[in-house]
C-alpha positions, 0 to 999 in steps of 0.5 A: 611464671604465669602465662596470662590471657586477659579478655575485655571488650573495652579497649581502655580497660583491657589496656590497663589490665594488661599493663598491670599484669605485665608489671607483675614479676610473676607474669611471664606473658600477658596477651589480650582478647577483645571478645569471647570468640577471640578468647576461645580461639586463643584458648583452643590453641592452648588446649591443643598444645597442652600445658607444656606447649608454646601456646599454653595459658595458665589463667584467663582474666575475664570480663563478664559483660561482653557482646555475644558470649559473656565471661560466665559463658566462657567459664562454663565452656572451659569447665567441660575440658579436662585441664582448662586454664584457671579463671579470674573474673574482672568486672564492674558488677558485684552481683555475679560473685556466687555464680563465678565461684560456682564455676570454680573461679580463683578470684573475683576482682571489681573494677576499677582495678587496683594494683594491690587487688590484682596482685592478690589475684595473681598471687592466688593463681601463682600459688595454685599453679605451683601447687599443681606442678609440685609433686604431692608429698605422702601424708595423711588425708587433709580435712575437707576445706570448709565451703566459703561464700564470697562477699564484697566489702568496699571493693574487696572480695572476702570469703566467709566460711559456711561454718561461721554462719549462725543463721541467714535472713531473707531479703527478697532475691538477696540473703543476709548472712549472720556470723558472730562478727557481723553480717553480709548481704549476698545476691542469692535467694534463701531457697537456694541456700536452703537446698545447698546447705541442707547437708551442712546442718542448716534448716529452714525455720521460717520463710525468712530464716535459715538456721545452723542447727548446731547454733541453736542454744534454746527452743522456746514455747510460749502460748503455742508459739515456738522460737529459737535462740541463736546467740543473742537473737530470738527467731520465730519458728513458723507452725509449718516448720515447727514439728520438723525442727523439734524432731531434728533437735530431739534426734541431735540431743539423743546423739 
């Protein structure tokens, strides 16, 4: 059973979160802290006694916007320890999801918190804690898990595999991820995704588009203008990126 610390500077929100957590049969204990400093003092005691001590904490449910240190600041501090508690963010702001998952958060729950959504977050934490505690069986090395991007749909965080993304379209400080089954808007610049996903085969073809090289079905030249076909979509290739793209496609075709 899980030992939980919930952190929120708004007393009604903290009380509601603690009520829901204590009602979950997988939670052994749930304590509250009204700000980041109080949370860090409590986590410090947990880290001193170790995972098997009386003051141990398995997971911290963190609000993001708090006076002084934010929840993201707390998560960054915890990342510096060898065996910190897991982190779940609980916030009214959906724009920090990518930062949260870069900090290895287990989940990102939006307020107002629904019982079913919180139960899903608790399940994820419970499964991770149980998997860590269980001895690893002798088995061949498993294939790498595809990187996933958290996206918000109607208050629910879903995870889109990078391998399912055909191309990305710039929208200012946002980017729209296009998959075979639809598109998702995330708050992250295209330039950041270009740098992060270069090793995964994504290439910039235009100031507005980043494309998965493996998804390019056709390369077209028309009167000096270049374009590529990705699925059912034609995308222009700027002159700045044309030569590099053509070289990449030729190398790929040649094995």
